[in-house]
GUTIPA-722585 format. One record per residue: x, y, z of N, C-alpha, C, O in turn. Coordinates in nm, 4 decimals, padded with zeros to 6 digits. Example, Ala and Ser with C-alpha at 12.3 -4.5 7.8 and 13.67 -1.06 7.14 Angstrom:
<rs>
      n.c1      n.c2      n.c3     ca.c1     ca.c2     ca.c3      c.c1      c.c2      c.c3      o.c1      o.c2      o.c3
   01.3190  -00.5690   00.7800   01.2300  -00.4500   00.7800   01.3200  -00.3300   00.7800   01.4236  -00.3319   00.8465
   01.2850  -00.2250   00.7080   01.3670  -00.1060   00.7140   01.2900   00.0030   00.7870   01.3409   00.1138   00.8039
</rs>
This chain:
<rs>
      n.c1      n.c2      n.c3     ca.c1     ca.c2     ca.c3      c.c1      c.c2      c.c3      o.c1      o.c2      o.c3
  -08.1376  -00.8861  -00.0392  -08.1054  -00.7331  -00.0378  -08.2637  -00.6666   00.0086  -08.3647  -00.6923  -00.0569
  -08.2646  -00.6086   00.0894  -08.3609  -00.4896   00.0852  -08.3401  -00.3367   00.0768  -08.2863  -00.2751   00.1688
  -08.3840  -00.2775  -00.0352  -08.3303  -00.1010  -00.0042  -08.4849  -00.0780   00.0842  -08.5878  -00.1454   00.0903
  -08.4251   00.1007   00.1698  -08.5625   00.1389   00.1373  -08.6100   00.2599   00.0341  -08.5371   00.3563   00.0107
  -08.7506   00.2413  -00.0287  -08.7468   00.2892  -00.1216  -08.8668   00.4009  -00.1146  -08.8960   00.4023   00.0050
  -08.8939   00.4312  -00.1363  -08.9988   00.5742  -00.0728  -09.1004   00.5602  -00.2478  -09.0536   00.5638  -00.3616
  -09.2495   00.5439  -00.2026  -09.2888   00.5354  -00.2977  -09.3980   00.6930  -00.3051  -09.4429   00.7665  -00.2172
  -09.4057   00.6930  -00.4240  -09.4724   00.8511  -00.3859  -09.6409   00.8734  -00.3466  -09.6817   00.9777  -00.2954
  -09.6962   00.8004  -00.3675  -09.7855   00.7918  -00.3226  -09.7663   00.7945  -00.1323  -09.8455   00.8444  -00.0523
  -09.6774   00.7463  -00.1120  -09.6247   00.7694   00.1067  -09.6029   00.8940   00.1712  -09.6102   00.9355   00.2869
  -09.5590   00.9646   00.0030  -09.5121   01.0722   00.0320  -09.5675   01.2491   00.0323  -09.5138   01.3537   00.0687
  -09.7244   01.2085  -00.0390  -09.8639   01.2602  -00.0517  -09.8380   01.2902   00.1065  -09.7718   01.2323   00.1926
  -09.9144   01.3988   00.1060  -09.9744   01.4724   00.2217  -09.8760   01.4325   00.3539  -09.9316   01.4237   00.4634
  -09.7377   01.4094   00.3448  -09.7213   01.4222   00.4641  -09.6302   01.5596   00.5120  -09.5683   01.6178   00.4228
  -09.6232   01.6017   00.6252  -09.5731   01.7205   00.7047  -09.4257   01.7626   00.6857  -09.3322   01.6998   00.7355
  -09.4124   01.8702   00.6124  -09.2336   01.9456   00.5665  -09.2648   01.9889   00.7318  -09.3677   02.0215   00.7909
  -09.0853   01.9676   00.7846  -09.0747   02.0168   00.8939  -08.8900   02.0451   00.8885  -08.8146   01.9579   00.8451
  -08.8372   02.1868   00.9426  -08.7616   02.1884   00.8945  -08.6589   02.0962   01.0298  -08.7166   02.0148   01.1019
  -08.5584   02.1151   01.0410  -08.4819   01.9934   01.0943  -08.4432   02.0626   01.2715  -08.4013   01.9933   01.3642
  -08.4769   02.2389   01.2792  -08.5247   02.2441   01.3963  -08.6243   02.2554   01.4334  -08.6471   02.3267   01.5311
  -08.7096   02.1959   01.3751  -08.8602   02.1462   01.4272  -08.9642   02.2663   01.3812  -09.0499   02.2818   01.4682
  -08.9806   02.3560   01.2682  -09.0540   02.4292   01.2175  -09.1327   02.3745   01.1550  -09.0842   02.2678   01.1176
  -09.2703   02.3922   01.1069  -09.3579   02.3144   01.0455  -09.3956   02.4608   00.9298  -09.4074   02.5832   00.9342
  -09.4013   02.3668   00.8500  -09.3641   02.4196   00.6828  -09.5089   02.4044   00.5865  -09.5656   02.4890   00.5173
  -09.5421   02.2618   00.6129  -09.6557   02.2514   00.5104  -09.6338   02.1324   00.4771  -09.5220   02.0938   00.5112
  -09.7323   02.0150   00.3927  -09.7245   01.9760   00.3928  -09.7035   01.9267   00.2314  -09.7186   01.9917   00.1280
  -09.6703   01.8117   00.2482  -09.6365   01.7680   00.0659  -09.7331   01.7827  -00.0600  -09.8403   01.7235  -00.0472
  -09.7171   01.8393  -00.1581  -09.8446   01.8664  -00.2637  -09.8573   01.7509  -00.4228  -09.9306   01.6935  -00.5033
  -09.6876   01.7886  -00.3677  -09.6642   01.6751  -00.5105  -09.5600   01.7321  -00.4814  -09.5352   01.8153  -00.3941
  -09.4375   01.6376  -00.6332  -09.3303   01.6264  -00.6649  -09.2975   01.6831  -00.8068  -09.3698   01.6299  -00.8911
  -09.2060   01.7797  -00.8620  -09.1776   01.7873  -00.9654  -09.0594   01.7112  -00.9754  -08.9837   01.6979  -00.8793
  -09.0378   01.6578  -01.0915  -08.8632   01.5714  -01.1680  -08.8736   01.5972  -01.3440  -08.9747   01.6047  -01.4138
  -08.7888   01.6029  -01.3669  -08.7190   01.5961  -01.4344  -08.7115   01.4299  -01.5480  -08.6321   01.3358  -01.5462
  -08.8272   01.4569  -01.6301  -08.9189   01.3487  -01.7056  -08.8158   01.2603  -01.7623  -08.8326   01.1389  -01.7736
  -08.6804   01.3391  -01.8073  -08.5965   01.2684  -01.8755  -08.5128   01.1249  -01.7765  -08.5031   01.0045  -01.8001
  -08.4784   01.1871  -01.6949  -08.3356   01.2085  -01.6322  -08.4217   01.1143  -01.4269  -08.3579   01.0528  -01.3414
  -08.5288   01.1391  -01.4282  -08.5652   01.1019  -01.3072  -08.5847   01.1790  -01.2394  -08.6945   01.1917  -01.1851
  -08.4483   01.2858  -01.2118  -08.3816   01.3486  -01.1132  -08.5108   01.4726  -01.0099  -08.5615   01.5820  -01.0348
  -08.5158   01.3952  -00.9177  -08.6723   01.4852  -00.8429  -08.6163   01.6462  -00.8224  -08.5055   01.6402  -00.7691
  -08.6574   01.7880  -00.8478  -08.5859   01.8770  -00.8367  -08.6622   01.9795  -00.7578  -08.5991   02.0761  -00.7148
  -08.8408   01.9654  -00.7248  -08.9391   02.0018  -00.6113  -09.0001   01.9397  -00.5784  -09.0196   01.8263  -00.6222
  -09.0873   02.0274  -00.4284  -09.1639   01.9187  -00.3218  -09.2850   02.0890  -00.3215  -09.2912   02.1971  -00.2629
  -09.3299   02.0424  -00.3862  -09.4449   02.1504  -00.3973  -09.5174   02.1743  -00.2766  -09.5352   02.0612  -00.2312
  -09.5817   02.2761  -00.1805  -09.5799   02.2887  -00.0602  -09.7551   02.2687  -00.0219  -09.8258   02.3239  -00.1062
  -09.8140   02.2155   00.0641  -09.9730   02.2814   00.0556  -09.9895   02.2818   00.2307  -09.9377   02.2272   00.3282
  -10.1018   02.3857   00.1978  -10.1131   02.4915   00.3314  -10.0384   02.5333   00.3836  -10.0540   02.5421   00.5054
  -09.8774   02.5981   00.3048  -09.8009   02.6330   00.3860  -09.8604   02.7526   00.4786  -09.9576   02.8259   00.4603
  -09.7397   02.7431   00.6148  -09.7994   02.7917   00.7456  -09.7621   02.9797   00.7334  -09.6492   02.9888   00.6851
  -09.7796   03.0221   00.7418  -09.7432   03.2250   00.7635  -09.5724   03.2182   00.8185  -09.5479   03.3363   00.8434
  -09.4629   03.1476   00.8443  -09.3387   03.1070   00.8280  -09.3232   03.0684   00.6731  -09.2583   03.1351   00.5925
  -09.3882   02.9585   00.6461  -09.2928   02.9167   00.5038  -09.3615   03.0532   00.3876  -09.3046   03.0984   00.2882
  -09.4721   03.0853   00.4326  -09.4923   03.1937   00.2690  -09.3808   03.2813   00.3178  -09.3025   03.2999   00.2247
  -09.3301   03.3631   00.4648  -09.2078   03.4656   00.4456  -09.1171   03.4408   00.3903  -09.0544   03.5349   00.3415
  -09.0649   03.2953   00.3706  -08.9410   03.2747   00.3396  -08.9573   03.3089   00.1445  -09.0623   03.3048   00.0803
  -08.8686   03.3291   00.1107  -08.7936   03.3829  -00.0254  -08.8078   03.2150  -00.0864  -08.7037   03.1520  -00.1052
  -08.8813   03.1799  -00.1018  -08.9305   03.0177  -00.1975  -09.0086   03.0882  -00.3627  -09.0845   03.1824  -00.3856
  -08.9314   02.9691  -00.4610  -08.9797   02.9600  -00.5621  -09.1746   02.9532  -00.5871  -09.2525   02.9420  -00.4925
  -09.1934   02.9576  -00.6510  -09.3425   02.9233  -00.6655  -09.4073   02.9128  -00.8001  -09.3987   03.0132  -00.8708
  -09.4722   02.8062  -00.8487  -09.5056   02.8020  -00.9311  -09.6489   02.8602  -00.9997  -09.7210   02.9313  -00.9298
  -09.6905   02.8261  -01.1468  -09.7104   03.0101  -01.2253  -09.8698   03.0072  -01.1113  -09.9362   03.1092  -01.0928
  -09.9034   02.8764  -01.0509  -10.0132   02.9037  -00.9691  -09.9837   02.9445  -00.8310  -10.0566   02.9604  -00.7332
  -09.8820   02.9546  -00.8457  -09.8392   03.0508  -00.6362  -09.8352   02.9561  -00.5547  -09.8648   02.9891  -00.4399
  -09.8059   02.8338  -00.5727  -09.7462   02.6958  -00.5046  -09.6030   02.7349  -00.4089  -09.4967   02.7711  -00.4592
  -09.6204   02.7236  -00.3065  -09.4838   02.7482  -00.2739  -09.3745   02.5716  -00.3556  -09.4252   02.4663  -00.3943
  -09.2151   02.6126  -00.3527  -09.1776   02.5476  -00.4133  -09.0428   02.4915  -00.2876  -08.9552   02.5727  -00.2579
  -09.0424   02.3716  -00.2344  -08.8978   02.3339  -00.1767  -08.7701   02.2918  -00.2377  -08.7744   02.1784  -00.2854
  -08.6906   02.3359  -00.2452  -08.5417   02.2188  -00.2667  -08.5399   02.1341  -00.3104  -08.6131   02.1767  -00.3997
  -08.5129   01.9731  -00.3572  -08.5470   01.8863  -00.3048  -08.3827   01.8369  -00.2575  -08.3641   01.7291  -00.2011
  -08.2711   01.9316  -00.2895  -08.1146   02.0035  -00.2111  -08.1407   01.9869  -00.1177  -08.0801   01.8887  -00.0747
  -08.2601   02.0671   00.0135  -08.2751   02.0949   00.1371  -08.3228   01.9696   00.1657  -08.3028   01.9743   00.2871
  -08.3542   01.8980   00.1537  -08.4788   01.7690   00.1911  -08.2962   01.6594   00.2681  -08.2029   01.6005   00.2135
  -08.3361   01.6883   00.4113  -08.2886   01.5883   00.4541  -08.2965   01.3797   00.4537  -08.2248   01.3008   00.3921
  -08.3878   01.3586   00.5282  -08.4400   01.3061   00.5628  -08.5684   01.2362   00.5467  -08.6356   01.3151   00.6131
  -08.6861   01.1119   00.4930  -08.8014   01.1134   00.4827  -08.8669   00.9868   00.5526  -08.8490   00.8662   00.5351
  -08.9463   01.0556   00.6352  -08.9645   00.9253   00.7238  -09.1622   00.9205   00.7670  -09.2525   00.8758   00.6963
  -09.1729   00.9939   00.9261  -09.3141   01.0190   00.9283  -09.3276   01.1291   00.8650  -09.4284   01.1711   00.8081
  -09.1609   01.2070   00.8805  -09.2408   01.3555   00.8194  -09.0792   01.4106   00.6820  -08.9578   01.3914   00.6745
  -09.1445   01.4539   00.6338  -09.0202   01.5112   00.5105  -08.9095   01.6448   00.6133  -08.9306   01.7572   00.6589
  -08.8189   01.5708   00.6106  -08.7519   01.6713   00.6848  -08.6046   01.7429   00.6160  -08.5221   01.6920   00.5401
  -08.6096   01.8609   00.6677  -08.5394   01.9997   00.5504  -08.4646   02.0237   00.6290  -08.4545   01.9735   00.7410
  -08.3618   02.1552   00.5497  -08.2852   02.1491   00.6341  -08.3204   02.3450   00.5635  -08.3535   02.3873   00.4528
  -08.2856   02.4246   00.7191  -08.3309   02.5796   00.6845  -08.2544   02.6732   00.5878  -08.2848   02.7562   00.5022
  -08.1387   02.6206   00.6418  -08.0259   02.6973   00.5490  -08.0169   02.7177   00.4046  -08.0026   02.8236   00.3434
  -08.0296   02.5788   00.3534  -08.0724   02.5792   00.1647  -08.2144   02.6047   00.1414  -08.2642   02.5654   00.0359
  -08.2774   02.6597   00.2190  -08.3759   02.7278   00.1650  -08.3608   02.8834   00.1439  -08.4017   02.9470   00.0467
  -08.2984   02.9288   00.2469  -08.2222   03.0418   00.2476  -08.1119   03.1424   00.0796  -08.0477   03.2453   00.1007
</rs>
């Protein structure tokens, strides 16, 4: 029985888009809880002007963060729910 699994390196640099098709940027990194392995945020690189206008949390180095619970699917793109970002 095979499972669909995404390897970390496969997710890096994927384009992040909303389900409506708005481009948000690309996956720079993933933040997770080290003890449980729970994914917490995706770090955005090359954020679009639209993304920079959203009220997203930022890292100490000013990178934008997308909460993992906003992710709908990961395939050719990382698709997120814009409603979960606002």
